[in-house]
N, CA, C and O atoms as a CHARMM CRD file, in Angstrom:
* protein
*
  388
    1    1 LEU  N     88.40500 107.40300  75.48900 PROA 1      0.00000
    2    1 LEU  CA    89.05500 108.73700  75.53500 PROA 1      0.00000
    3    1 LEU  C     88.58300 109.49800  74.64400 PROA 1      0.00000
    4    1 LEU  O     88.43900 109.17700  73.46400 PROA 1      0.00000
    5    2 GLU  N     88.21600 110.91200  75.29100 PROA 2      0.00000
    6    2 GLU  CA    87.36400 111.74500  74.56600 PROA 2      0.00000
    7    2 GLU  C     88.45500 112.71500  74.10000 PROA 2      0.00000
    8    2 GLU  O     89.30900 113.31800  74.75100 PROA 2      0.00000
    9    3 LEU  N     88.19500 112.69400  72.83800 PROA 3      0.00000
   10    3 LEU  CA    89.17600 113.90200  71.69500 PROA 3      0.00000
   11    3 LEU  C     88.19300 115.06300  71.66600 PROA 3      0.00000
   12    3 LEU  O     87.00500 114.98800  71.97800 PROA 3      0.00000
   13    4 LEU  N     88.82100 116.10900  71.26500 PROA 4      0.00000
   14    4 LEU  CA    88.37100 117.41800  70.78600 PROA 4      0.00000
   15    4 LEU  C     86.93200 117.29200  69.76600 PROA 4      0.00000
   16    4 LEU  O     85.94500 118.02800  69.76400 PROA 4      0.00000
   17    5 GLU  N     87.24700 115.98800  68.86100 PROA 5      0.00000
   18    5 GLU  CA    86.51500 115.93800  67.71700 PROA 5      0.00000
   19    5 GLU  C     85.65000 114.67700  68.04200 PROA 5      0.00000
   20    5 GLU  O     84.46800 114.63800  67.70000 PROA 5      0.00000
   21    6 LYS  N     86.17100 113.78900  68.61600 PROA 6      0.00000
   22    6 LYS  CA    85.40300 112.10400  68.97000 PROA 6      0.00000
   23    6 LYS  C     85.95800 111.87500  69.93400 PROA 6      0.00000
   24    6 LYS  O     86.73900 112.51500  70.63800 PROA 6      0.00000
   25    7 ALA  N     85.36300 110.51600  69.98700 PROA 7      0.00000
   26    7 ALA  CA    85.74100 109.63800  71.37500 PROA 7      0.00000
   27    7 ALA  C     86.24700 108.63200  70.78800 PROA 7      0.00000
   28    7 ALA  O     85.77200 108.35400  69.68700 PROA 7      0.00000
   29    8 ILE  N     87.33000 107.80000  71.32000 PROA 8      0.00000
   30    8 ILE  CA    87.87800 106.71300  70.73700 PROA 8      0.00000
   31    8 ILE  C     87.37700 105.46700  71.90000 PROA 8      0.00000
   32    8 ILE  O     87.72500 105.71700  73.05500 PROA 8      0.00000
   33    9 GLU  N     86.74400 104.40800  71.73200 PROA 9      0.00000
   34    9 GLU  CA    86.60300 103.58900  72.47000 PROA 9      0.00000
   35    9 GLU  C     87.54300 102.68100  72.90100 PROA 9      0.00000
   36    9 GLU  O     88.50600 102.45900  72.16700 PROA 9      0.00000
   37   10 ASN  N     87.43600 102.09200  74.00500 PROA 10     0.00000
   38   10 ASN  CA    88.49800 100.85500  74.32900 PROA 10     0.00000
   39   10 ASN  C     89.67800 101.06200  73.81600 PROA 10     0.00000
   40   10 ASN  O     90.17100 100.24900  73.03400 PROA 10     0.00000
   41   11 ALA  N     90.31900 102.21400  74.19400 PROA 11     0.00000
   42   11 ALA  CA    91.74500 102.53900  73.75100 PROA 11     0.00000
   43   11 ALA  C     92.78900 102.02600  75.04400 PROA 11     0.00000
   44   11 ALA  O     92.55300 102.05900  76.25200 PROA 11     0.00000
   45   12 GLU  N     93.74800 101.65000  74.48900 PROA 12     0.00000
   46   12 GLU  CA    95.02800 101.10400  75.57200 PROA 12     0.00000
   47   12 GLU  C     95.92700 101.98300  75.12800 PROA 12     0.00000
   48   12 GLU  O     96.16100 102.25000  73.95000 PROA 12     0.00000
   49   13 ILE  N     96.70200 102.67400  76.59700 PROA 13     0.00000
   50   13 ILE  CA    97.83900 103.36900  76.13000 PROA 13     0.00000
   51   13 ILE  C     99.35000 102.72000  75.92900 PROA 13     0.00000
   52   13 ILE  O     99.99900 102.32300  76.89700 PROA 13     0.00000
   53   14 LEU  N     99.71100 102.67400  74.92600 PROA 14     0.00000
   54   14 LEU  CA   101.00700 102.03600  74.52500 PROA 14     0.00000
   55   14 LEU  C    102.29000 102.85200  74.79100 PROA 14     0.00000
   56   14 LEU  O    103.26400 102.21000  75.18400 PROA 14     0.00000
   57   15 LYS  N    102.39800 104.01200  74.64900 PROA 15     0.00000
   58   15 LYS  CA   103.36400 104.98500  75.11100 PROA 15     0.00000
   59   15 LYS  C    102.70200 106.79600  75.11600 PROA 15     0.00000
   60   15 LYS  O    101.69400 107.30800  74.62900 PROA 15     0.00000
   61   16 VAL  N    103.73900 107.28100  75.83900 PROA 16     0.00000
   62   16 VAL  CA   103.38200 108.96400  76.13500 PROA 16     0.00000
   63   16 VAL  C    104.72900 109.52400  76.04700 PROA 16     0.00000
   64   16 VAL  O    105.78100 109.13700  76.55500 PROA 16     0.00000
   65   17 THR  N    104.46600 110.52900  75.28800 PROA 17     0.00000
   66   17 THR  CA   105.77700 111.47300  75.10100 PROA 17     0.00000
   67   17 THR  C    105.33300 112.80300  75.42300 PROA 17     0.00000
   68   17 THR  O    104.18100 112.98300  75.81800 PROA 17     0.00000
   69   18 GLU  N    106.10600 113.69800  75.29700 PROA 18     0.00000
   70   18 GLU  CA   105.82600 115.13400  75.67700 PROA 18     0.00000
   71   18 GLU  C    104.58200 115.70300  74.70100 PROA 18     0.00000
   72   18 GLU  O    103.62000 116.37000  75.08200 PROA 18     0.00000
   73   19 LYS  N    104.90700 115.19600  73.16600 PROA 19     0.00000
   74   19 LYS  CA   103.74500 115.77300  72.62000 PROA 19     0.00000
   75   19 LYS  C    102.81600 114.87400  72.24500 PROA 19     0.00000
   76   19 LYS  O    101.98700 115.40600  71.50700 PROA 19     0.00000
   77   20 LYS  N    102.56600 113.50100  72.48600 PROA 20     0.00000
   78   20 LYS  CA   101.75400 112.74800  72.21500 PROA 20     0.00000
   79   20 LYS  C    101.57700 111.37300  72.63600 PROA 20     0.00000
   80   20 LYS  O    102.62100 110.73600  72.77600 PROA 20     0.00000
   81   21 LEU  N    100.28400 110.66700  72.91200 PROA 21     0.00000
   82   21 LEU  CA    99.84900 109.15300  73.15800 PROA 21     0.00000
   83   21 LEU  C     99.89200 108.49600  72.10200 PROA 21     0.00000
   84   21 LEU  O     99.22300 108.87200  71.14000 PROA 21     0.00000
   85   22 VAL  N    100.64800 107.41800  72.03600 PROA 22     0.00000
   86   22 VAL  CA   100.29700 106.03700  71.08700 PROA 22     0.00000
   87   22 VAL  C     99.02600 105.11100  71.80700 PROA 22     0.00000
   88   22 VAL  O     98.96800 104.51800  72.88400 PROA 22     0.00000
   89   23 LEU  N     98.37700 105.22400  71.06600 PROA 23     0.00000
   90   23 LEU  CA    96.89400 104.19200  71.74400 PROA 23     0.00000
   91   23 LEU  C     96.92300 102.84500  70.93400 PROA 23     0.00000
   92   23 LEU  O     97.57300 102.80900  69.88900 PROA 23     0.00000
   93   24 PHE  N     96.37000 101.94100  71.29400 PROA 24     0.00000
   94   24 PHE  CA    96.35600 100.54000  70.54100 PROA 24     0.00000
   95   24 PHE  C     94.65400 100.51500  70.78000 PROA 24     0.00000
   96   24 PHE  O     94.04700 100.56500  71.85000 PROA 24     0.00000
   97   25 VAL  N     94.14400 100.42500  69.46700 PROA 25     0.00000
   98   25 VAL  CA    92.80600 100.87900  69.33200 PROA 25     0.00000
   99   25 VAL  C     92.42000  99.66700  67.94200 PROA 25     0.00000
  100   25 VAL  O     93.10000  99.53100  66.92400 PROA 25     0.00000
  101   26 SER  N     91.42100  99.06900  68.21800 PROA 26     0.00000
  102   26 SER  CA    91.04900  98.20600  67.09100 PROA 26     0.00000
  103   26 SER  C     92.07300  97.21100  66.45100 PROA 26     0.00000
  104   26 SER  O     91.93500  96.84100  65.28500 PROA 26     0.00000
  105   27 GLU  N     92.99700  96.83100  67.16100 PROA 27     0.00000
  106   27 GLU  CA    93.98000  96.07300  66.63700 PROA 27     0.00000
  107   27 GLU  C     95.35300  96.56800  65.97200 PROA 27     0.00000
  108   27 GLU  O     96.30100  95.93100  65.51300 PROA 27     0.00000
  109   28 LYS  N     95.07200  98.12500  66.10800 PROA 28     0.00000
  110   28 LYS  CA    96.17200  98.89400  65.53800 PROA 28     0.00000
  111   28 LYS  C     96.81500  99.94400  66.26400 PROA 28     0.00000
  112   28 LYS  O     96.04800 100.45600  67.07900 PROA 28     0.00000
  113   29 ALA  N     97.87000 100.39800  66.24600 PROA 29     0.00000
  114   29 ALA  CA    98.30800 101.70000  66.95400 PROA 29     0.00000
  115   29 ALA  C     97.93400 102.96700  66.08000 PROA 29     0.00000
  116   29 ALA  O     98.07000 103.04200  64.85900 PROA 29     0.00000
  117   30 ILE  N     97.44400 103.93800  66.91200 PROA 30     0.00000
  118   30 ILE  CA    97.29100 105.50200  66.44300 PROA 30     0.00000
  119   30 ILE  C     97.73500 106.02000  67.34400 PROA 30     0.00000
  120   30 ILE  O     97.85700 105.61900  68.50200 PROA 30     0.00000
  121   31 GLU  N     98.18700 107.54300  66.58800 PROA 31     0.00000
  122   31 GLU  CA    99.06200 108.46200  67.56000 PROA 31     0.00000
  123   31 GLU  C     98.03500 109.59900  67.94000 PROA 31     0.00000
  124   31 GLU  O     97.18000 109.84300  67.08900 PROA 31     0.00000
  125   32 VAL  N     98.01500 110.25300  68.99700 PROA 32     0.00000
  126   32 VAL  CA    97.16800 111.65900  69.01800 PROA 32     0.00000
  127   32 VAL  C     97.73000 112.33500  69.84200 PROA 32     0.00000
  128   32 VAL  O     98.23600 111.95600  70.89900 PROA 32     0.00000
  129   33 THR  N     97.66700 113.55000  69.34000 PROA 33     0.00000
  130   33 THR  CA    98.66900 114.88600  70.15900 PROA 33     0.00000
  131   33 THR  C     97.56700 115.22100  71.86900 PROA 33     0.00000
  132   33 THR  O     96.39400 115.12400  72.23000 PROA 33     0.00000
  133   34 TRP  N     98.75800 115.59000  72.37500 PROA 34     0.00000
  134   34 TRP  CA    97.99800 116.18700  73.53100 PROA 34     0.00000
  135   34 TRP  C     96.79200 117.21400  73.21000 PROA 34     0.00000
  136   34 TRP  O     95.69100 117.07100  73.74300 PROA 34     0.00000
  137   35 THR  N     97.05600 118.19300  72.36200 PROA 35     0.00000
  138   35 THR  CA    96.06200 119.17700  72.08600 PROA 35     0.00000
  139   35 THR  C     94.96000 118.58600  71.25700 PROA 35     0.00000
  140   35 THR  O     93.98200 119.28500  70.99100 PROA 35     0.00000
  141   36 ALA  N     95.04300 117.39900  70.84500 PROA 36     0.00000
  142   36 ALA  CA    93.46300 116.67600  70.40700 PROA 36     0.00000
  143   36 ALA  C     92.64800 116.38200  71.34500 PROA 36     0.00000
  144   36 ALA  O     91.46400 116.21700  71.05300 PROA 36     0.00000
  145   37 ILE  N     93.09900 116.24300  72.72100 PROA 37     0.00000
  146   37 ILE  CA    92.50500 115.66200  73.72400 PROA 37     0.00000
  147   37 ILE  C     91.72900 116.77800  74.99000 PROA 37     0.00000
  148   37 ILE  O     92.14000 117.85600  75.42000 PROA 37     0.00000
  149   38 ARG  N     90.65400 116.10800  75.28200 PROA 38     0.00000
  150   38 ARG  CA    89.70200 117.25600  75.90700 PROA 38     0.00000
  151   38 ARG  C     90.42300 117.38700  76.95000 PROA 38     0.00000
  152   38 ARG  O     91.00500 116.39600  77.39100 PROA 38     0.00000
  153   39 PRO  N     90.56100 118.80800  77.66000 PROA 39     0.00000
  154   39 PRO  CA    90.91400 119.05000  79.06200 PROA 39     0.00000
  155   39 PRO  C     90.94200 118.19600  80.00700 PROA 39     0.00000
  156   39 PRO  O     91.89600 117.60700  80.51600 PROA 39     0.00000
  157   40 SER  N     89.25700 118.13600  80.33100 PROA 40     0.00000
  158   40 SER  CA    88.96900 116.95700  81.16500 PROA 40     0.00000
  159   40 SER  C     89.48900 115.88100  81.09400 PROA 40     0.00000
  160   40 SER  O     89.75700 115.33800  82.16600 PROA 40     0.00000
  161   41 GLN  N     89.76800 115.29100  80.03200 PROA 41     0.00000
  162   41 GLN  CA    90.41200 113.97900  79.81300 PROA 41     0.00000
  163   41 GLN  C     91.85100 113.88300  80.30300 PROA 41     0.00000
  164   41 GLN  O     92.31100 112.80900  80.69200 PROA 41     0.00000
  165   42 ILE  N     92.42600 114.79400  80.28700 PROA 42     0.00000
  166   42 ILE  CA    94.28200 115.22500  80.23000 PROA 42     0.00000
  167   42 ILE  C     94.26400 115.11800  81.92000 PROA 42     0.00000
  168   42 ILE  O     95.06800 114.51800  82.63300 PROA 42     0.00000
  169   43 LEU  N     93.15100 115.85200  82.29400 PROA 43     0.00000
  170   43 LEU  CA    92.85600 115.85800  84.12500 PROA 43     0.00000
  171   43 LEU  C     92.82900 114.43800  84.65800 PROA 43     0.00000
  172   43 LEU  O     93.37400 113.96800  85.65700 PROA 43     0.00000
  173   44 ALA  N     91.99600 113.82900  83.66400 PROA 44     0.00000
  174   44 ALA  CA    91.49600 112.23500  84.06000 PROA 44     0.00000
  175   44 ALA  C     92.73900 111.54600  84.45700 PROA 44     0.00000
  176   44 ALA  O     93.13200 111.16900  85.56100 PROA 44     0.00000
  177   45 LEU  N     93.36000 111.46400  83.04900 PROA 45     0.00000
  178   45 LEU  CA    94.63300 110.58500  83.00700 PROA 45     0.00000
  179   45 LEU  C     95.73300 111.26700  83.78400 PROA 45     0.00000
  180   45 LEU  O     96.61700 110.44000  84.00800 PROA 45     0.00000
  181   46 ALA  N     96.01800 112.43100  84.27200 PROA 46     0.00000
  182   46 ALA  CA    96.93600 112.99600  85.12500 PROA 46     0.00000
  183   46 ALA  C     96.39000 112.42600  86.49500 PROA 46     0.00000
  184   46 ALA  O     97.34900 111.93800  87.09400 PROA 46     0.00000
  185   47 ARG  N     95.39000 112.31700  87.12000 PROA 47     0.00000
  186   47 ARG  CA    95.11200 111.91200  88.06200 PROA 47     0.00000
  187   47 ARG  C     95.38900 110.20800  88.62300 PROA 47     0.00000
  188   47 ARG  O     95.72800 109.71200  89.69800 PROA 47     0.00000
  189   48 MET  N     95.11800 109.78500  87.55900 PROA 48     0.00000
  190   48 MET  CA    95.45500 107.99500  87.29100 PROA 48     0.00000
  191   48 MET  C     96.76100 108.00300  87.78400 PROA 48     0.00000
  192   48 MET  O     97.08300 107.03800  88.47600 PROA 48     0.00000
  193   49 CYS  N     97.51500 108.81000  87.59700 PROA 49     0.00000
  194   49 CYS  CA    99.00300 108.57500  87.71000 PROA 49     0.00000
  195   49 CYS  C     99.17300 108.83200  89.02500 PROA 49     0.00000
  196   49 CYS  O    100.36800 108.75300  89.30900 PROA 49     0.00000
  197   50 GLU  N     98.51500 109.09600  89.91700 PROA 50     0.00000
  198   50 GLU  CA    98.55500 109.20000  91.44600 PROA 50     0.00000
  199   50 GLU  C     99.64300 110.27700  91.88400 PROA 50     0.00000
  200   50 GLU  O    100.72900 109.99000  92.38600 PROA 50     0.00000
  201   51 LEU  N     99.18300 111.55700  91.61500 PROA 51     0.00000
  202   51 LEU  CA   100.12000 112.58300  91.77600 PROA 51     0.00000
  203   51 LEU  C    100.72000 112.81700  93.08500 PROA 51     0.00000
  204   51 LEU  O     99.92400 113.34100  93.86500 PROA 51     0.00000
  205   52 ALA  N    102.06300 112.55300  93.64300 PROA 52     0.00000
  206   52 ALA  CA   102.44300 112.42400  94.85300 PROA 52     0.00000
  207   52 ALA  C    103.09900 113.39400  95.21200 PROA 52     0.00000
  208   52 ALA  O    103.28800 113.29500  96.42400 PROA 52     0.00000
  209   53 THR  N    103.68600 114.55400  94.68500 PROA 53     0.00000
  210   53 THR  CA   104.08000 115.91100  95.41500 PROA 53     0.00000
  211   53 THR  C    103.12600 117.07400  95.03800 PROA 53     0.00000
  212   53 THR  O    102.20000 117.07400  94.22600 PROA 53     0.00000
  213   54 ALA  N    103.57800 118.04000  95.81600 PROA 54     0.00000
  214   54 ALA  CA   102.94400 119.60300  96.06900 PROA 54     0.00000
  215   54 ALA  C    103.29100 119.83200  94.63600 PROA 54     0.00000
  216   54 ALA  O    102.24300 119.74000  93.99700 PROA 54     0.00000
  217   55 GLN  N    104.32800 120.09700  93.82800 PROA 55     0.00000
  218   55 GLN  CA   104.48800 120.55600  92.63200 PROA 55     0.00000
  219   55 GLN  C    103.81300 119.94900  91.47600 PROA 55     0.00000
  220   55 GLN  O    103.49800 120.56300  90.45700 PROA 55     0.00000
  221   56 ASP  N    103.59500 118.58400  91.72500 PROA 56     0.00000
  222   56 ASP  CA   102.60100 117.97300  90.87900 PROA 56     0.00000
  223   56 ASP  C    101.12100 118.47300  90.99700 PROA 56     0.00000
  224   56 ASP  O    100.41600 118.68800  90.01100 PROA 56     0.00000
  225   57 ARG  N    100.79100 118.60700  92.05100 PROA 57     0.00000
  226   57 ARG  CA    99.43500 119.05000  92.18900 PROA 57     0.00000
  227   57 ARG  C     99.06600 120.46300  92.07300 PROA 57     0.00000
  228   57 ARG  O     97.87800 120.69000  91.84000 PROA 57     0.00000
  229   58 LEU  N    100.04300 121.66900  92.22100 PROA 58     0.00000
  230   58 LEU  CA   100.19300 122.86500  91.71300 PROA 58     0.00000
  231   58 LEU  C    100.13200 123.00600  90.53600 PROA 58     0.00000
  232   58 LEU  O     99.42100 123.88200  90.04200 PROA 58     0.00000
  233   59 SER  N    101.22400 121.76800  89.45800 PROA 59     0.00000
  234   59 SER  CA   101.25900 122.11500  88.12800 PROA 59     0.00000
  235   59 SER  C    100.08700 121.89700  87.55200 PROA 59     0.00000
  236   59 SER  O     99.71200 122.57400  86.59400 PROA 59     0.00000
  237   60 LEU  N     99.06300 120.49600  88.30100 PROA 60     0.00000
  238   60 LEU  CA    97.72700 120.28700  87.47200 PROA 60     0.00000
  239   60 LEU  C     96.75400 121.42400  87.96300 PROA 60     0.00000
  240   60 LEU  O     95.77200 121.76000  87.30100 PROA 60     0.00000
  241   61 GLY  N     97.03800 121.90400  88.97600 PROA 61     0.00000
  242   61 GLY  CA    95.88300 123.19800  89.04100 PROA 61     0.00000
  243   61 GLY  C     96.02300 124.06400  88.17900 PROA 61     0.00000
  244   61 GLY  O     95.05200 124.50400  87.56200 PROA 61     0.00000
  245   62 ILE  N     97.53300 124.56700  87.92200 PROA 62     0.00000
  246   62 ILE  CA    97.72700 125.44900  86.96100 PROA 62     0.00000
  247   62 ILE  C     96.95200 125.22700  85.61400 PROA 62     0.00000
  248   62 ILE  O     96.21500 126.09700  85.14900 PROA 62     0.00000
  249   63 TYR  N     97.16300 123.99900  85.01000 PROA 63     0.00000
  250   63 TYR  CA    96.46900 123.16100  83.96800 PROA 63     0.00000
  251   63 TYR  C     95.03200 123.41400  83.94600 PROA 63     0.00000
  252   63 TYR  O     94.42500 123.79900  82.94700 PROA 63     0.00000
  253   64 CYS  N     94.49100 123.17200  85.13500 PROA 64     0.00000
  254   64 CYS  CA    92.90800 123.25200  85.13500 PROA 64     0.00000
  255   64 CYS  C     92.56600 124.73100  85.01900 PROA 64     0.00000
  256   64 CYS  O     91.61100 125.04300  84.30700 PROA 64     0.00000
  257   65 LEU  N     93.23600 125.63200  85.63200 PROA 65     0.00000
  258   65 LEU  CA    92.87700 127.04200  85.38200 PROA 65     0.00000
  259   65 LEU  C     93.13800 127.51000  84.10200 PROA 65     0.00000
  260   65 LEU  O     92.39900 128.42500  83.73800 PROA 65     0.00000
  261   66 LYS  N     94.03300 127.11700  83.27500 PROA 66     0.00000
  262   66 LYS  CA    94.70000 127.67500  82.07700 PROA 66     0.00000
  263   66 LYS  C     93.26500 126.95100  81.22700 PROA 66     0.00000
  264   66 LYS  O     92.77500 127.47600  80.22700 PROA 66     0.00000
  265   67 SER  N     92.87100 125.98900  81.69500 PROA 67     0.00000
  266   67 SER  CA    92.00500 125.22800  80.51300 PROA 67     0.00000
  267   67 SER  C     90.52900 125.18200  80.95800 PROA 67     0.00000
  268   67 SER  O     89.72600 124.34200  80.55100 PROA 67     0.00000
  269   68 GLY  N     90.22600 126.26400  81.91900 PROA 68     0.00000
  270   68 GLY  CA    88.74400 126.64800  81.90500 PROA 68     0.00000
  271   68 GLY  C     88.23000 125.89600  83.37200 PROA 68     0.00000
  272   68 GLY  O     87.27600 126.32700  84.02100 PROA 68     0.00000
  273   69 LEU  N     88.94300 124.84200  83.72100 PROA 69     0.00000
  274   69 LEU  CA    88.60200 123.72200  84.52400 PROA 69     0.00000
  275   69 LEU  C     88.55600 124.42500  85.97200 PROA 69     0.00000
  276   69 LEU  O     89.44200 123.99800  86.71300 PROA 69     0.00000
  277   70 LEU  N     87.73000 125.40000  86.53900 PROA 70     0.00000
  278   70 LEU  CA    87.93500 126.55900  87.65800 PROA 70     0.00000
  279   70 LEU  C     87.80500 125.24200  88.93600 PROA 70     0.00000
  280   70 LEU  O     88.68100 124.79800  89.67900 PROA 70     0.00000
  281   71 ALA  N     86.83300 124.99700  88.85400 PROA 71     0.00000
  282   71 ALA  CA    86.59900 123.78900  90.21000 PROA 71     0.00000
  283   71 ALA  C     87.56000 122.71200  90.32000 PROA 71     0.00000
  284   71 ALA  O     87.77400 122.27100  91.45000 PROA 71     0.00000
  285   72 GLU  N     88.10900 122.27100  89.43700 PROA 72     0.00000
  286   72 GLU  CA    89.01400 120.96300  89.48700 PROA 72     0.00000
  287   72 GLU  C     90.69000 122.00300  89.82400 PROA 72     0.00000
  288   72 GLU  O     91.59500 121.50400  90.49300 PROA 72     0.00000
  289   73 ALA  N     90.77300 123.09900  89.36100 PROA 73     0.00000
  290   73 ALA  CA    92.13900 123.90800  89.58800 PROA 73     0.00000
  291   73 ALA  C     91.26300 124.40900  91.10100 PROA 73     0.00000
  292   73 ALA  O     92.32000 124.22900  91.70600 PROA 73     0.00000
  293   74 GLN  N     90.81200 124.62200  91.62000 PROA 74     0.00000
  294   74 GLN  CA    90.52100 125.24100  93.02400 PROA 74     0.00000
  295   74 GLN  C     90.85300 123.95800  93.88000 PROA 74     0.00000
  296   74 GLN  O     91.50700 124.17300  94.90000 PROA 74     0.00000
  297   75 GLN  N     90.42000 122.38300  93.55700 PROA 75     0.00000
  298   75 GLN  CA    90.74500 121.28600  94.29500 PROA 75     0.00000
  299   75 GLN  C     92.08600 120.86600  94.24300 PROA 75     0.00000
  300   75 GLN  O     92.61000 120.32400  95.21600 PROA 75     0.00000
  301   76 GLU  N     92.67700 121.06800  93.20000 PROA 76     0.00000
  302   76 GLU  CA    94.17200 121.09700  92.84600 PROA 76     0.00000
  303   76 GLU  C     94.89800 121.91000  94.10900 PROA 76     0.00000
  304   76 GLU  O     95.59300 121.44400  95.01200 PROA 76     0.00000
  305   77 PHE  N     94.50200 123.26300  93.86000 PROA 77     0.00000
  306   77 PHE  CA    95.20800 124.33500  94.74700 PROA 77     0.00000
  307   77 PHE  C     95.21300 123.92700  96.01200 PROA 77     0.00000
  308   77 PHE  O     96.23700 124.03000  96.68900 PROA 77     0.00000
  309   78 THR  N     94.00600 123.37900  96.53200 PROA 78     0.00000
  310   78 THR  CA    93.66400 123.08600  98.34700 PROA 78     0.00000
  311   78 THR  C     94.44800 122.14400  98.33900 PROA 78     0.00000
  312   78 THR  O     95.05400 122.09100  99.40900 PROA 78     0.00000
  313   79 GLN  N     94.77900 121.23400  97.52000 PROA 79     0.00000
  314   79 GLN  CA    95.94500 120.48200  97.92200 PROA 79     0.00000
  315   79 GLN  C     97.20900 120.59000  98.37200 PROA 79     0.00000
  316   79 GLN  O     97.96100 119.80500  98.95100 PROA 79     0.00000
  317   80 GLY  N     97.32800 121.92600  97.92900 PROA 80     0.00000
  318   80 GLY  CA    98.65500 122.58100  98.09400 PROA 80     0.00000
  319   80 GLY  C     98.97600 123.04900  99.45800 PROA 80     0.00000
  320   80 GLY  O    100.11500 123.06500  99.92500 PROA 80     0.00000
  321   81 LEU  N     97.93900 123.41800 100.04800 PROA 81     0.00000
  322   81 LEU  CA    97.78400 123.86700 101.81600 PROA 81     0.00000
  323   81 LEU  C     98.11700 123.11300 102.35800 PROA 81     0.00000
  324   81 LEU  O     97.69700 121.95500 102.34600 PROA 81     0.00000
  325   82 GLY  N     99.36000 123.76700 103.27700 PROA 82     0.00000
  326   82 GLY  CA    99.90800 122.86400 104.16500 PROA 82     0.00000
  327   82 GLY  C    101.39200 122.17100 103.72600 PROA 82     0.00000
  328   82 GLY  O    102.00900 121.41200 104.47400 PROA 82     0.00000
  329   83 THR  N    101.82500 122.54700 102.45800 PROA 83     0.00000
  330   83 THR  CA   103.05400 122.06100 102.18500 PROA 83     0.00000
  331   83 THR  C    103.76000 123.30600 102.03100 PROA 83     0.00000
  332   83 THR  O    103.51500 124.45600 102.39600 PROA 83     0.00000
  333   84 GLU  N    105.09400 122.54500 101.12900 PROA 84     0.00000
  334   84 GLU  CA   105.96800 123.54300 100.82000 PROA 84     0.00000
  335   84 GLU  C    105.66800 124.86500 100.08200 PROA 84     0.00000
  336   84 GLU  O    106.16600 125.98500 100.20000 PROA 84     0.00000
  337   85 LEU  N    104.63700 124.35400  99.23600 PROA 85     0.00000
  338   85 LEU  CA   104.18900 125.42600  98.31200 PROA 85     0.00000
  339   85 LEU  C    102.57700 125.89400  98.47300 PROA 85     0.00000
  340   85 LEU  O    101.65200 125.78900  97.66800 PROA 85     0.00000
  341   86 GLU  N    102.60700 126.35500  99.60000 PROA 86     0.00000
  342   86 GLU  CA   101.37100 126.84400 100.24400 PROA 86     0.00000
  343   86 GLU  C    100.98500 127.75200  99.55900 PROA 86     0.00000
  344   86 GLU  O     99.94300 127.72100  98.90500 PROA 86     0.00000
  345   87 GLU  N    102.15500 129.14500  99.63600 PROA 87     0.00000
  346   87 GLU  CA   101.98700 130.57700  99.17800 PROA 87     0.00000
  347   87 GLU  C    101.51300 130.58400  98.01000 PROA 87     0.00000
  348   87 GLU  O    100.66900 131.45400  97.79400 PROA 87     0.00000
  349   88 SER  N    101.81900 129.79400  97.05500 PROA 88     0.00000
  350   88 SER  CA   101.54200 129.58300  95.64100 PROA 88     0.00000
  351   88 SER  C    100.11000 129.32200  95.44300 PROA 88     0.00000
  352   88 SER  O     99.22600 129.98800  94.90300 PROA 88     0.00000
  353   89 ALA  N    100.11700 128.07100  96.07700 PROA 89     0.00000
  354   89 ALA  CA    98.52200 127.44700  96.16500 PROA 89     0.00000
  355   89 ALA  C     97.62900 128.60000  96.97400 PROA 89     0.00000
  356   89 ALA  O     96.44200 128.71600  96.67100 PROA 89     0.00000
  357   90 LYS  N     98.09800 129.28800  97.80800 PROA 90     0.00000
  358   90 LYS  CA    96.74500 130.63300  98.24600 PROA 90     0.00000
  359   90 LYS  C     96.85600 131.46700  97.13000 PROA 90     0.00000
  360   90 LYS  O     95.82700 131.68900  96.49100 PROA 90     0.00000
  361   91 GLN  N     97.84800 131.94100  96.79800 PROA 91     0.00000
  362   91 GLN  CA    97.91700 132.68900  95.66100 PROA 91     0.00000
  363   91 GLN  C     96.88800 132.45300  94.52900 PROA 91     0.00000
  364   91 GLN  O     96.09900 133.31100  94.13500 PROA 91     0.00000
  365   92 TYR  N     96.99100 131.13300  94.03100 PROA 92     0.00000
  366   92 TYR  CA    96.04100 130.74400  92.81200 PROA 92     0.00000
  367   92 TYR  C     94.71100 130.82300  93.18100 PROA 92     0.00000
  368   92 TYR  O     93.80400 131.26200  92.47500 PROA 92     0.00000
  369   93 LEU  N     94.57600 130.20000  94.78700 PROA 93     0.00000
  370   93 LEU  CA    93.20300 129.99500  95.03400 PROA 93     0.00000
  371   93 LEU  C     92.69800 131.44800  95.33400 PROA 93     0.00000
  372   93 LEU  O     91.47300 131.57700  95.33200 PROA 93     0.00000
  373   94 ALA  N     93.37400 132.44400  95.56400 PROA 94     0.00000
  374   94 ALA  CA    92.75800 134.14100  95.59600 PROA 94     0.00000
  375   94 ALA  C     92.41400 134.30300  94.36800 PROA 94     0.00000
  376   94 ALA  O     91.36700 134.91900  94.16900 PROA 94     0.00000
  377   95 SER  N     93.27600 133.74400  93.07300 PROA 95     0.00000
  378   95 SER  CA    93.04900 134.30000  92.03200 PROA 95     0.00000
  379   95 SER  C     91.54800 133.66300  91.18200 PROA 95     0.00000
  380   95 SER  O     91.01200 134.04200  90.14000 PROA 95     0.00000
  381   96 LEU  N     91.18800 132.54100  92.15800 PROA 96     0.00000
  382   96 LEU  CA    89.81000 132.28700  91.70500 PROA 96     0.00000
  383   96 LEU  C     88.50600 132.70500  92.06000 PROA 96     0.00000
  384   96 LEU  O     87.44600 132.37800  91.52500 PROA 96     0.00000
  385   97 GLY  N     88.72200 133.57200  93.15900 PROA 97     0.00000
  386   97 GLY  CA    87.91600 134.38900  94.22100 PROA 97     0.00000
  387   97 GLY  C     87.32500 133.67000  95.12800 PROA 97     0.00000
  388   97 GLY  O     86.66300 134.21400  96.01200 PROA 97     0.00000
C-alpha cells in the first residue's frame, strides 16, 4: 500500500471506515487515514471492490478528477455512457476537454 510518505509492504486490510483503514502489518494492527493514502492507491482499492452501479463509477470518476487522475477519470466517466447517469457522465467528459 502506497502512502503519501512511505509504502507499507504485505498489508492485509482488517477494517474500513469512512475515515480510516485498519491494516495488519508485521503481526500488528495499524490505523491509516484515507488522507494519508495516495489517490492512485485509493483508486486501485475501489476498483478491487468491483463497482457495479453507474453511481459508483460516476463517484469514482469525480474522485479521480478532483485528485488529478484525469485519464482515470475519463475512463470512469466513459463507463457511465449508456446508463441512467449518461448526461452527468457526458458533462464530466466535456469538462476534461
